[in-house]
mmCIF file of the protein (N, C-alpha, C, O) and its ligand, coordinates in Angstrom:
data_MODEL
# 
_entry.id   MODEL 
# 
loop_
_entity.id 
_entity.type 
_entity.pdbx_number_of_molecules 
1 polymer     1 
2 non-polymer 1 
# 
_entity_poly.entity_id                      1 
_entity_poly.type                           'polypeptide(L)' 
_entity_poly.nstd_linkage                   no 
_entity_poly.nstd_monomer                   no 
_entity_poly.pdbx_seq_one_letter_code       MVKDLVCGMDVDEKTAKNKTSYKGKIYYFCSPACKKSFESNPEKYAGKK 
_entity_poly.pdbx_seq_one_letter_code_can   MVKDLVCGMDVDEKTAKNKTSYKGKIYYFCSPACKKSFESNPEKYAGKK 
_entity_poly.pdbx_strand_id                 A 
# 
loop_
_entity_poly_seq.entity_id 
_entity_poly_seq.num 
_entity_poly_seq.mon_id 
_entity_poly_seq.hetero 
1 1  MET n 
1 2  VAL n 
1 3  LYS n 
1 4  ASP n 
1 5  LEU n 
1 6  VAL n 
1 7  CYS n 
1 8  GLY n 
1 9  MET n 
1 10 ASP n 
1 11 VAL n 
1 12 ASP n 
1 13 GLU n 
1 14 LYS n 
1 15 THR n 
1 16 ALA n 
1 17 LYS n 
1 18 ASN n 
1 19 LYS n 
1 20 THR n 
1 21 SER n 
1 22 TYR n 
1 23 LYS n 
1 24 GLY n 
1 25 LYS n 
1 26 ILE n 
1 27 TYR n 
1 28 TYR n 
1 29 PHE n 
1 30 CYS n 
1 31 SER n 
1 32 PRO n 
1 33 ALA n 
1 34 CYS n 
1 35 LYS n 
1 36 LYS n 
1 37 SER n 
1 38 PHE n 
1 39 GLU n 
1 40 SER n 
1 41 ASN n 
1 42 PRO n 
1 43 GLU n 
1 44 LYS n 
1 45 TYR n 
1 46 ALA n 
1 47 GLY n 
1 48 LYS n 
1 49 LYS n 
# 
loop_
_struct_asym.id 
_struct_asym.entity_id 
A 1 
B 2 
# 
loop_
_chem_comp.id 
_chem_comp.type 
_chem_comp.mon_nstd_flag 
ALA 'L-peptide linking' y 
ASN 'L-peptide linking' y 
ASP 'L-peptide linking' y 
CYS 'L-peptide linking' y 
GLU 'L-peptide linking' y 
GLY 'peptide linking'   y 
ILE 'L-peptide linking' y 
LEU 'L-peptide linking' y 
LYS 'L-peptide linking' y 
MET 'L-peptide linking' y 
PHE 'L-peptide linking' y 
PRO 'L-peptide linking' y 
SER 'L-peptide linking' y 
THR 'L-peptide linking' y 
TYR 'L-peptide linking' y 
VAL 'L-peptide linking' y 
ZN  non-polymer         . 
# 
_pdbx_entity_nonpoly.entity_id   2 
_pdbx_entity_nonpoly.name        ? 
_pdbx_entity_nonpoly.comp_id     ZN 
# 
_pdbx_nonpoly_scheme.asym_id         B 
_pdbx_nonpoly_scheme.entity_id       2 
_pdbx_nonpoly_scheme.mon_id          ZN 
_pdbx_nonpoly_scheme.ndb_seq_num     1 
_pdbx_nonpoly_scheme.pdb_seq_num     101 
_pdbx_nonpoly_scheme.auth_seq_num    101 
_pdbx_nonpoly_scheme.pdb_mon_id      ZN 
_pdbx_nonpoly_scheme.auth_mon_id     ZN 
_pdbx_nonpoly_scheme.pdb_strand_id   A 
_pdbx_nonpoly_scheme.pdb_ins_code    . 
# 
loop_
_atom_site.group_PDB 
_atom_site.id 
_atom_site.type_symbol 
_atom_site.label_atom_id 
_atom_site.label_alt_id 
_atom_site.label_comp_id 
_atom_site.label_asym_id 
_atom_site.label_entity_id 
_atom_site.label_seq_id 
_atom_site.pdbx_PDB_ins_code 
_atom_site.Cartn_x 
_atom_site.Cartn_y 
_atom_site.Cartn_z 
_atom_site.occupancy 
_atom_site.B_iso_or_equiv 
_atom_site.pdbx_formal_charge 
_atom_site.auth_seq_id 
_atom_site.auth_comp_id 
_atom_site.auth_asym_id 
_atom_site.auth_atom_id 
_atom_site.pdbx_PDB_model_num 
ATOM   1   N  N  . MET A 1 1  ? -95.976  -89.494  79.107 1.00 0.00 ? 1   MET A N  1 
ATOM   2   C  CA . MET A 1 1  ? -97.407  -89.651  79.167 1.00 0.00 ? 1   MET A CA 1 
ATOM   3   C  C  . MET A 1 1  ? -97.742  -90.644  78.194 1.00 0.00 ? 1   MET A C  1 
ATOM   4   O  O  . MET A 1 1  ? -96.991  -90.887  77.250 1.00 0.00 ? 1   MET A O  1 
ATOM   5   N  N  . VAL A 1 2  ? -99.031  -91.336  78.408 1.00 0.00 ? 2   VAL A N  1 
ATOM   6   C  CA . VAL A 1 2  ? -99.690  -92.208  77.496 1.00 0.00 ? 2   VAL A CA 1 
ATOM   7   C  C  . VAL A 1 2  ? -100.973 -91.819  77.389 1.00 0.00 ? 2   VAL A C  1 
ATOM   8   O  O  . VAL A 1 2  ? -101.470 -91.066  78.226 1.00 0.00 ? 2   VAL A O  1 
ATOM   9   N  N  . LYS A 1 3  ? -101.684 -92.312  76.296 1.00 0.00 ? 3   LYS A N  1 
ATOM   10  C  CA . LYS A 1 3  ? -102.942 -91.910  76.041 1.00 0.00 ? 3   LYS A CA 1 
ATOM   11  C  C  . LYS A 1 3  ? -103.836 -92.964  76.666 1.00 0.00 ? 3   LYS A C  1 
ATOM   12  O  O  . LYS A 1 3  ? -103.551 -94.159  76.596 1.00 0.00 ? 3   LYS A O  1 
ATOM   13  N  N  . ASP A 1 4  ? -104.899 -92.517  77.266 1.00 0.00 ? 4   ASP A N  1 
ATOM   14  C  CA . ASP A 1 4  ? -106.099 -93.027  77.585 1.00 0.00 ? 4   ASP A CA 1 
ATOM   15  C  C  . ASP A 1 4  ? -107.103 -93.592  76.229 1.00 0.00 ? 4   ASP A C  1 
ATOM   16  O  O  . ASP A 1 4  ? -107.905 -92.812  75.716 1.00 0.00 ? 4   ASP A O  1 
ATOM   17  N  N  . LEU A 1 5  ? -106.987 -94.727  75.830 1.00 0.00 ? 5   LEU A N  1 
ATOM   18  C  CA . LEU A 1 5  ? -107.616 -95.082  74.580 1.00 0.00 ? 5   LEU A CA 1 
ATOM   19  C  C  . LEU A 1 5  ? -108.892 -94.934  74.581 1.00 0.00 ? 5   LEU A C  1 
ATOM   20  O  O  . LEU A 1 5  ? -109.468 -94.945  73.494 1.00 0.00 ? 5   LEU A O  1 
ATOM   21  N  N  . VAL A 1 6  ? -109.569 -94.777  75.679 1.00 0.00 ? 6   VAL A N  1 
ATOM   22  C  CA . VAL A 1 6  ? -111.174 -94.792  75.790 1.00 0.00 ? 6   VAL A CA 1 
ATOM   23  C  C  . VAL A 1 6  ? -111.676 -93.377  75.470 1.00 0.00 ? 6   VAL A C  1 
ATOM   24  O  O  . VAL A 1 6  ? -112.581 -93.196  74.655 1.00 0.00 ? 6   VAL A O  1 
ATOM   25  N  N  . CYS A 1 7  ? -111.046 -92.338  76.157 1.00 0.00 ? 7   CYS A N  1 
ATOM   26  C  CA . CYS A 1 7  ? -111.577 -91.002  75.925 1.00 0.00 ? 7   CYS A CA 1 
ATOM   27  C  C  . CYS A 1 7  ? -110.447 -90.046  75.300 1.00 0.00 ? 7   CYS A C  1 
ATOM   28  O  O  . CYS A 1 7  ? -110.732 -88.892  74.982 1.00 0.00 ? 7   CYS A O  1 
ATOM   29  N  N  . GLY A 1 8  ? -109.124 -90.581  75.133 1.00 0.00 ? 8   GLY A N  1 
ATOM   30  C  CA . GLY A 1 8  ? -108.183 -89.686  74.253 1.00 0.00 ? 8   GLY A CA 1 
ATOM   31  C  C  . GLY A 1 8  ? -107.389 -88.943  75.534 1.00 0.00 ? 8   GLY A C  1 
ATOM   32  O  O  . GLY A 1 8  ? -106.335 -88.401  75.202 1.00 0.00 ? 8   GLY A O  1 
ATOM   33  N  N  . MET A 1 9  ? -107.643 -88.875  76.527 1.00 0.00 ? 9   MET A N  1 
ATOM   34  C  CA . MET A 1 9  ? -106.751 -87.992  77.376 1.00 0.00 ? 9   MET A CA 1 
ATOM   35  C  C  . MET A 1 9  ? -105.385 -88.528  77.695 1.00 0.00 ? 9   MET A C  1 
ATOM   36  O  O  . MET A 1 9  ? -105.218 -89.744  77.787 1.00 0.00 ? 9   MET A O  1 
ATOM   37  N  N  . ASP A 1 10 ? -104.426 -87.701  77.863 1.00 0.00 ? 10  ASP A N  1 
ATOM   38  C  CA . ASP A 1 10 ? -103.108 -88.031  78.421 1.00 0.00 ? 10  ASP A CA 1 
ATOM   39  C  C  . ASP A 1 10 ? -103.147 -88.546  79.824 1.00 0.00 ? 10  ASP A C  1 
ATOM   40  O  O  . ASP A 1 10 ? -103.828 -88.003  80.694 1.00 0.00 ? 10  ASP A O  1 
ATOM   41  N  N  . VAL A 1 11 ? -102.345 -89.690  80.047 1.00 0.00 ? 11  VAL A N  1 
ATOM   42  C  CA . VAL A 1 11 ? -102.336 -89.951  81.524 1.00 0.00 ? 11  VAL A CA 1 
ATOM   43  C  C  . VAL A 1 11 ? -100.861 -90.212  81.749 1.00 0.00 ? 11  VAL A C  1 
ATOM   44  O  O  . VAL A 1 11 ? -100.105 -90.658  80.885 1.00 0.00 ? 11  VAL A O  1 
ATOM   45  N  N  . ASP A 1 12 ? -100.489 -89.865  83.103 1.00 0.00 ? 12  ASP A N  1 
ATOM   46  C  CA . ASP A 1 12 ? -99.067  -89.962  83.480 1.00 0.00 ? 12  ASP A CA 1 
ATOM   47  C  C  . ASP A 1 12 ? -99.068  -91.487  83.890 1.00 0.00 ? 12  ASP A C  1 
ATOM   48  O  O  . ASP A 1 12 ? -99.849  -91.899  84.749 1.00 0.00 ? 12  ASP A O  1 
ATOM   49  N  N  . GLU A 1 13 ? -98.263  -92.222  83.315 1.00 0.00 ? 13  GLU A N  1 
ATOM   50  C  CA . GLU A 1 13 ? -98.116  -93.712  83.671 1.00 0.00 ? 13  GLU A CA 1 
ATOM   51  C  C  . GLU A 1 13 ? -97.457  -93.847  85.027 1.00 0.00 ? 13  GLU A C  1 
ATOM   52  O  O  . GLU A 1 13 ? -97.646  -94.891  85.651 1.00 0.00 ? 13  GLU A O  1 
ATOM   53  N  N  . LYS A 1 14 ? -96.671  -92.853  85.564 1.00 0.00 ? 14  LYS A N  1 
ATOM   54  C  CA . LYS A 1 14 ? -96.161  -93.003  86.980 1.00 0.00 ? 14  LYS A CA 1 
ATOM   55  C  C  . LYS A 1 14 ? -97.118  -92.858  87.977 1.00 0.00 ? 14  LYS A C  1 
ATOM   56  O  O  . LYS A 1 14 ? -96.837  -93.354  89.068 1.00 0.00 ? 14  LYS A O  1 
ATOM   57  N  N  . THR A 1 15 ? -98.413  -92.171  87.824 1.00 0.00 ? 15  THR A N  1 
ATOM   58  C  CA . THR A 1 15 ? -99.176  -91.884  88.690 1.00 0.00 ? 15  THR A CA 1 
ATOM   59  C  C  . THR A 1 15 ? -100.467 -92.407  88.577 1.00 0.00 ? 15  THR A C  1 
ATOM   60  O  O  . THR A 1 15 ? -101.286 -92.180  89.469 1.00 0.00 ? 15  THR A O  1 
ATOM   61  N  N  . ALA A 1 16 ? -100.775 -93.120  87.537 1.00 0.00 ? 16  ALA A N  1 
ATOM   62  C  CA . ALA A 1 16 ? -101.890 -93.463  87.148 1.00 0.00 ? 16  ALA A CA 1 
ATOM   63  C  C  . ALA A 1 16 ? -102.423 -94.859  88.003 1.00 0.00 ? 16  ALA A C  1 
ATOM   64  O  O  . ALA A 1 16 ? -101.753 -95.892  88.012 1.00 0.00 ? 16  ALA A O  1 
ATOM   65  N  N  . LYS A 1 17 ? -103.560 -94.740  88.623 1.00 0.00 ? 17  LYS A N  1 
ATOM   66  C  CA . LYS A 1 17 ? -103.939 -95.934  89.329 1.00 0.00 ? 17  LYS A CA 1 
ATOM   67  C  C  . LYS A 1 17 ? -104.796 -96.664  88.586 1.00 0.00 ? 17  LYS A C  1 
ATOM   68  O  O  . LYS A 1 17 ? -105.150 -97.744  89.059 1.00 0.00 ? 17  LYS A O  1 
ATOM   69  N  N  . ASN A 1 18 ? -105.232 -96.317  87.490 1.00 0.00 ? 18  ASN A N  1 
ATOM   70  C  CA . ASN A 1 18 ? -106.259 -97.009  86.708 1.00 0.00 ? 18  ASN A CA 1 
ATOM   71  C  C  . ASN A 1 18 ? -105.590 -97.776  85.532 1.00 0.00 ? 18  ASN A C  1 
ATOM   72  O  O  . ASN A 1 18 ? -105.461 -97.171  84.468 1.00 0.00 ? 18  ASN A O  1 
ATOM   73  N  N  . LYS A 1 19 ? -105.176 -98.999  85.634 1.00 0.00 ? 19  LYS A N  1 
ATOM   74  C  CA . LYS A 1 19 ? -104.521 -99.724  84.668 1.00 0.00 ? 19  LYS A CA 1 
ATOM   75  C  C  . LYS A 1 19 ? -104.912 -101.169 84.452 1.00 0.00 ? 19  LYS A C  1 
ATOM   76  O  O  . LYS A 1 19 ? -105.403 -101.906 85.307 1.00 0.00 ? 19  LYS A O  1 
ATOM   77  N  N  . THR A 1 20 ? -104.638 -101.470 83.228 1.00 0.00 ? 20  THR A N  1 
ATOM   78  C  CA . THR A 1 20 ? -105.161 -102.985 83.055 1.00 0.00 ? 20  THR A CA 1 
ATOM   79  C  C  . THR A 1 20 ? -104.059 -103.568 81.847 1.00 0.00 ? 20  THR A C  1 
ATOM   80  O  O  . THR A 1 20 ? -103.589 -102.925 80.908 1.00 0.00 ? 20  THR A O  1 
ATOM   81  N  N  . SER A 1 21 ? -103.847 -104.845 82.169 1.00 0.00 ? 21  SER A N  1 
ATOM   82  C  CA . SER A 1 21 ? -103.081 -105.404 80.798 1.00 0.00 ? 21  SER A CA 1 
ATOM   83  C  C  . SER A 1 21 ? -103.862 -106.216 79.976 1.00 0.00 ? 21  SER A C  1 
ATOM   84  O  O  . SER A 1 21 ? -104.853 -106.844 80.349 1.00 0.00 ? 21  SER A O  1 
ATOM   85  N  N  . TYR A 1 22 ? -103.362 -106.190 78.765 1.00 0.00 ? 22  TYR A N  1 
ATOM   86  C  CA . TYR A 1 22 ? -104.188 -106.710 77.684 1.00 0.00 ? 22  TYR A CA 1 
ATOM   87  C  C  . TYR A 1 22 ? -103.258 -107.315 76.560 1.00 0.00 ? 22  TYR A C  1 
ATOM   88  O  O  . TYR A 1 22 ? -102.620 -106.547 75.839 1.00 0.00 ? 22  TYR A O  1 
ATOM   89  N  N  . LYS A 1 23 ? -103.172 -108.756 76.396 1.00 0.00 ? 23  LYS A N  1 
ATOM   90  C  CA . LYS A 1 23 ? -102.272 -109.243 75.452 1.00 0.00 ? 23  LYS A CA 1 
ATOM   91  C  C  . LYS A 1 23 ? -100.908 -108.838 75.732 1.00 0.00 ? 23  LYS A C  1 
ATOM   92  O  O  . LYS A 1 23 ? -100.222 -108.503 74.766 1.00 0.00 ? 23  LYS A O  1 
ATOM   93  N  N  . GLY A 1 24 ? -100.416 -108.814 76.857 1.00 0.00 ? 24  GLY A N  1 
ATOM   94  C  CA . GLY A 1 24 ? -98.993  -108.493 77.342 1.00 0.00 ? 24  GLY A CA 1 
ATOM   95  C  C  . GLY A 1 24 ? -98.686  -107.131 77.403 1.00 0.00 ? 24  GLY A C  1 
ATOM   96  O  O  . GLY A 1 24 ? -97.542  -106.797 77.712 1.00 0.00 ? 24  GLY A O  1 
ATOM   97  N  N  . LYS A 1 25 ? -99.623  -106.219 77.130 1.00 0.00 ? 25  LYS A N  1 
ATOM   98  C  CA . LYS A 1 25 ? -99.404  -104.847 77.065 1.00 0.00 ? 25  LYS A CA 1 
ATOM   99  C  C  . LYS A 1 25 ? -100.141 -103.943 78.250 1.00 0.00 ? 25  LYS A C  1 
ATOM   100 O  O  . LYS A 1 25 ? -101.304 -104.238 78.524 1.00 0.00 ? 25  LYS A O  1 
ATOM   101 N  N  . ILE A 1 26 ? -99.574  -102.977 78.876 1.00 0.00 ? 26  ILE A N  1 
ATOM   102 C  CA . ILE A 1 26 ? -100.175 -102.300 80.042 1.00 0.00 ? 26  ILE A CA 1 
ATOM   103 C  C  . ILE A 1 26 ? -101.083 -101.018 79.507 1.00 0.00 ? 26  ILE A C  1 
ATOM   104 O  O  . ILE A 1 26 ? -100.525 -100.077 78.942 1.00 0.00 ? 26  ILE A O  1 
ATOM   105 N  N  . TYR A 1 27 ? -102.276 -101.036 79.684 1.00 0.00 ? 27  TYR A N  1 
ATOM   106 C  CA . TYR A 1 27 ? -102.812 -99.874  79.190 1.00 0.00 ? 27  TYR A CA 1 
ATOM   107 C  C  . TYR A 1 27 ? -103.519 -98.839  80.529 1.00 0.00 ? 27  TYR A C  1 
ATOM   108 O  O  . TYR A 1 27 ? -104.141 -99.297  81.487 1.00 0.00 ? 27  TYR A O  1 
ATOM   109 N  N  . TYR A 1 28 ? -103.276 -97.610  80.325 1.00 0.00 ? 28  TYR A N  1 
ATOM   110 C  CA . TYR A 1 28 ? -103.529 -96.685  81.486 1.00 0.00 ? 28  TYR A CA 1 
ATOM   111 C  C  . TYR A 1 28 ? -104.909 -95.819  80.968 1.00 0.00 ? 28  TYR A C  1 
ATOM   112 O  O  . TYR A 1 28 ? -105.215 -95.555  79.805 1.00 0.00 ? 28  TYR A O  1 
ATOM   113 N  N  . PHE A 1 29 ? -105.582 -95.493  82.123 1.00 0.00 ? 29  PHE A N  1 
ATOM   114 C  CA . PHE A 1 29 ? -106.844 -94.773  82.134 1.00 0.00 ? 29  PHE A CA 1 
ATOM   115 C  C  . PHE A 1 29 ? -107.016 -93.818  82.948 1.00 0.00 ? 29  PHE A C  1 
ATOM   116 O  O  . PHE A 1 29 ? -106.533 -94.030  84.061 1.00 0.00 ? 29  PHE A O  1 
ATOM   117 N  N  . CYS A 1 30 ? -107.654 -92.595  82.770 1.00 0.00 ? 30  CYS A N  1 
ATOM   118 C  CA . CYS A 1 30 ? -107.882 -91.646  83.583 1.00 0.00 ? 30  CYS A CA 1 
ATOM   119 C  C  . CYS A 1 30 ? -108.757 -91.844  84.637 1.00 0.00 ? 30  CYS A C  1 
ATOM   120 O  O  . CYS A 1 30 ? -108.668 -91.123  85.631 1.00 0.00 ? 30  CYS A O  1 
ATOM   121 N  N  . SER A 1 31 ? -109.791 -92.928  84.544 1.00 0.00 ? 31  SER A N  1 
ATOM   122 C  CA . SER A 1 31 ? -110.602 -93.202  85.628 1.00 0.00 ? 31  SER A CA 1 
ATOM   123 C  C  . SER A 1 31 ? -111.098 -94.709  85.607 1.00 0.00 ? 31  SER A C  1 
ATOM   124 O  O  . SER A 1 31 ? -110.879 -95.515  84.702 1.00 0.00 ? 31  SER A O  1 
ATOM   125 N  N  . PRO A 1 32 ? -111.791 -94.931  86.746 1.00 0.00 ? 32  PRO A N  1 
ATOM   126 C  CA . PRO A 1 32 ? -112.231 -96.526  86.686 1.00 0.00 ? 32  PRO A CA 1 
ATOM   127 C  C  . PRO A 1 32 ? -113.273 -96.703  85.534 1.00 0.00 ? 32  PRO A C  1 
ATOM   128 O  O  . PRO A 1 32 ? -113.392 -97.782  84.953 1.00 0.00 ? 32  PRO A O  1 
ATOM   129 N  N  . ALA A 1 33 ? -113.971 -95.679  85.247 1.00 0.00 ? 33  ALA A N  1 
ATOM   130 C  CA . ALA A 1 33 ? -115.021 -95.581  84.261 1.00 0.00 ? 33  ALA A CA 1 
ATOM   131 C  C  . ALA A 1 33 ? -114.239 -96.087  82.833 1.00 0.00 ? 33  ALA A C  1 
ATOM   132 O  O  . ALA A 1 33 ? -114.711 -96.936  82.076 1.00 0.00 ? 33  ALA A O  1 
ATOM   133 N  N  . CYS A 1 34 ? -113.138 -95.489  82.660 1.00 0.00 ? 34  CYS A N  1 
ATOM   134 C  CA . CYS A 1 34 ? -112.696 -95.748  81.181 1.00 0.00 ? 34  CYS A CA 1 
ATOM   135 C  C  . CYS A 1 34 ? -111.904 -97.083  81.317 1.00 0.00 ? 34  CYS A C  1 
ATOM   136 O  O  . CYS A 1 34 ? -111.788 -97.712  80.265 1.00 0.00 ? 34  CYS A O  1 
ATOM   137 N  N  . LYS A 1 35 ? -111.383 -97.579  82.346 1.00 0.00 ? 35  LYS A N  1 
ATOM   138 C  CA . LYS A 1 35 ? -110.739 -98.767  82.597 1.00 0.00 ? 35  LYS A CA 1 
ATOM   139 C  C  . LYS A 1 35 ? -111.850 -99.910  82.217 1.00 0.00 ? 35  LYS A C  1 
ATOM   140 O  O  . LYS A 1 35 ? -111.643 -100.872 81.477 1.00 0.00 ? 35  LYS A O  1 
ATOM   141 N  N  . LYS A 1 36 ? -113.022 -99.604  82.859 1.00 0.00 ? 36  LYS A N  1 
ATOM   142 C  CA . LYS A 1 36 ? -114.169 -100.683 82.723 1.00 0.00 ? 36  LYS A CA 1 
ATOM   143 C  C  . LYS A 1 36 ? -114.653 -100.642 81.320 1.00 0.00 ? 36  LYS A C  1 
ATOM   144 O  O  . LYS A 1 36 ? -115.047 -101.657 80.746 1.00 0.00 ? 36  LYS A O  1 
ATOM   145 N  N  . SER A 1 37 ? -114.624 -99.481  80.774 1.00 0.00 ? 37  SER A N  1 
ATOM   146 C  CA . SER A 1 37 ? -115.089 -99.647  79.110 1.00 0.00 ? 37  SER A CA 1 
ATOM   147 C  C  . SER A 1 37 ? -113.882 -100.223 78.395 1.00 0.00 ? 37  SER A C  1 
ATOM   148 O  O  . SER A 1 37 ? -114.137 -100.785 77.330 1.00 0.00 ? 37  SER A O  1 
ATOM   149 N  N  . PHE A 1 38 ? -112.791 -100.193 78.727 1.00 0.00 ? 38  PHE A N  1 
ATOM   150 C  CA . PHE A 1 38 ? -111.969 -100.968 78.127 1.00 0.00 ? 38  PHE A CA 1 
ATOM   151 C  C  . PHE A 1 38 ? -111.823 -102.415 78.304 1.00 0.00 ? 38  PHE A C  1 
ATOM   152 O  O  . PHE A 1 38 ? -111.466 -103.176 77.404 1.00 0.00 ? 38  PHE A O  1 
ATOM   153 N  N  . GLU A 1 39 ? -112.128 -102.779 79.563 1.00 0.00 ? 39  GLU A N  1 
ATOM   154 C  CA . GLU A 1 39 ? -112.306 -104.356 79.710 1.00 0.00 ? 39  GLU A CA 1 
ATOM   155 C  C  . GLU A 1 39 ? -113.331 -104.760 79.349 1.00 0.00 ? 39  GLU A C  1 
ATOM   156 O  O  . GLU A 1 39 ? -113.296 -105.983 79.211 1.00 0.00 ? 39  GLU A O  1 
ATOM   157 N  N  . SER A 1 40 ? -114.444 -104.238 79.074 1.00 0.00 ? 40  SER A N  1 
ATOM   158 C  CA . SER A 1 40 ? -115.680 -104.809 78.422 1.00 0.00 ? 40  SER A CA 1 
ATOM   159 C  C  . SER A 1 40 ? -115.473 -105.174 77.104 1.00 0.00 ? 40  SER A C  1 
ATOM   160 O  O  . SER A 1 40 ? -116.018 -106.175 76.640 1.00 0.00 ? 40  SER A O  1 
ATOM   161 N  N  . ASN A 1 41 ? -114.484 -104.216 76.226 1.00 0.00 ? 41  ASN A N  1 
ATOM   162 C  CA . ASN A 1 41 ? -114.304 -104.199 74.761 1.00 0.00 ? 41  ASN A CA 1 
ATOM   163 C  C  . ASN A 1 41 ? -113.092 -104.028 74.503 1.00 0.00 ? 41  ASN A C  1 
ATOM   164 O  O  . ASN A 1 41 ? -112.915 -103.154 73.653 1.00 0.00 ? 41  ASN A O  1 
ATOM   165 N  N  . PRO A 1 42 ? -112.057 -104.569 74.940 1.00 0.00 ? 42  PRO A N  1 
ATOM   166 C  CA . PRO A 1 42 ? -110.657 -104.241 74.624 1.00 0.00 ? 42  PRO A CA 1 
ATOM   167 C  C  . PRO A 1 42 ? -110.208 -104.217 72.997 1.00 0.00 ? 42  PRO A C  1 
ATOM   168 O  O  . PRO A 1 42 ? -109.441 -103.386 72.510 1.00 0.00 ? 42  PRO A O  1 
ATOM   169 N  N  . GLU A 1 43 ? -110.723 -105.086 72.424 1.00 0.00 ? 43  GLU A N  1 
ATOM   170 C  CA . GLU A 1 43 ? -110.399 -105.204 70.847 1.00 0.00 ? 43  GLU A CA 1 
ATOM   171 C  C  . GLU A 1 43 ? -110.775 -103.713 70.182 1.00 0.00 ? 43  GLU A C  1 
ATOM   172 O  O  . GLU A 1 43 ? -110.031 -103.234 69.326 1.00 0.00 ? 43  GLU A O  1 
ATOM   173 N  N  . LYS A 1 44 ? -111.750 -103.144 70.546 1.00 0.00 ? 44  LYS A N  1 
ATOM   174 C  CA . LYS A 1 44 ? -112.445 -102.160 70.070 1.00 0.00 ? 44  LYS A CA 1 
ATOM   175 C  C  . LYS A 1 44 ? -111.308 -100.943 70.399 1.00 0.00 ? 44  LYS A C  1 
ATOM   176 O  O  . LYS A 1 44 ? -111.066 -100.161 69.479 1.00 0.00 ? 44  LYS A O  1 
ATOM   177 N  N  . TYR A 1 45 ? -110.731 -100.800 71.463 1.00 0.00 ? 45  TYR A N  1 
ATOM   178 C  CA . TYR A 1 45 ? -109.705 -99.678  71.887 1.00 0.00 ? 45  TYR A CA 1 
ATOM   179 C  C  . TYR A 1 45 ? -108.265 -100.181 71.523 1.00 0.00 ? 45  TYR A C  1 
ATOM   180 O  O  . TYR A 1 45 ? -107.598 -99.410  70.833 1.00 0.00 ? 45  TYR A O  1 
ATOM   181 N  N  . ALA A 1 46 ? -107.702 -101.359 71.892 1.00 0.00 ? 46  ALA A N  1 
ATOM   182 C  CA . ALA A 1 46 ? -106.541 -101.770 71.548 1.00 0.00 ? 46  ALA A CA 1 
ATOM   183 C  C  . ALA A 1 46 ? -106.089 -101.729 70.080 1.00 0.00 ? 46  ALA A C  1 
ATOM   184 O  O  . ALA A 1 46 ? -104.931 -101.569 69.693 1.00 0.00 ? 46  ALA A O  1 
ATOM   185 N  N  . GLY A 1 47 ? -107.302 -101.916 69.242 1.00 0.00 ? 47  GLY A N  1 
ATOM   186 C  CA . GLY A 1 47 ? -106.864 -102.162 67.833 1.00 0.00 ? 47  GLY A CA 1 
ATOM   187 C  C  . GLY A 1 47 ? -106.641 -100.812 67.289 1.00 0.00 ? 47  GLY A C  1 
ATOM   188 O  O  . GLY A 1 47 ? -105.949 -100.802 66.271 1.00 0.00 ? 47  GLY A O  1 
ATOM   189 N  N  . LYS A 1 48 ? -107.083 -99.598  67.741 1.00 0.00 ? 48  LYS A N  1 
ATOM   190 C  CA . LYS A 1 48 ? -106.968 -98.415  67.392 1.00 0.00 ? 48  LYS A CA 1 
ATOM   191 C  C  . LYS A 1 48 ? -105.476 -97.878  67.495 1.00 0.00 ? 48  LYS A C  1 
ATOM   192 O  O  . LYS A 1 48 ? -104.670 -98.266  68.341 1.00 0.00 ? 48  LYS A O  1 
ATOM   193 N  N  . LYS A 1 49 ? -105.227 -96.942  66.526 1.00 0.00 ? 49  LYS A N  1 
ATOM   194 C  CA . LYS A 1 49 ? -103.919 -96.404  66.594 1.00 0.00 ? 49  LYS A CA 1 
ATOM   195 C  C  . LYS A 1 49 ? -103.905 -95.246  67.346 1.00 0.00 ? 49  LYS A C  1 
ATOM   196 O  O  . LYS A 1 49 ? -102.851 -94.634  67.517 1.00 0.00 ? 49  LYS A O  1 
HETATM 197 ZN ZN . ZN  B 2 .  ? -110.357 -91.597  80.188 1.00 0.00 2 101 ZN  A ZN 1 
# 
C-alpha cells in the first residue's frame, strides 16, 4: 500500500487507476480529484513526509 498524499488514504498501487509521475517518482491517488489536486500543486504534496 502507498499513501495518497492529498487526502492521506492508503491506496493499493496494484489496482490504483489514478496515478501520476512527478520528478521520476510515481504517485497514486484514491480518486481523479486527488490526482488533480496533486498535479495542480505537486510541490506542496510531494515535499511532505
Ligand atoms: Zn485521495
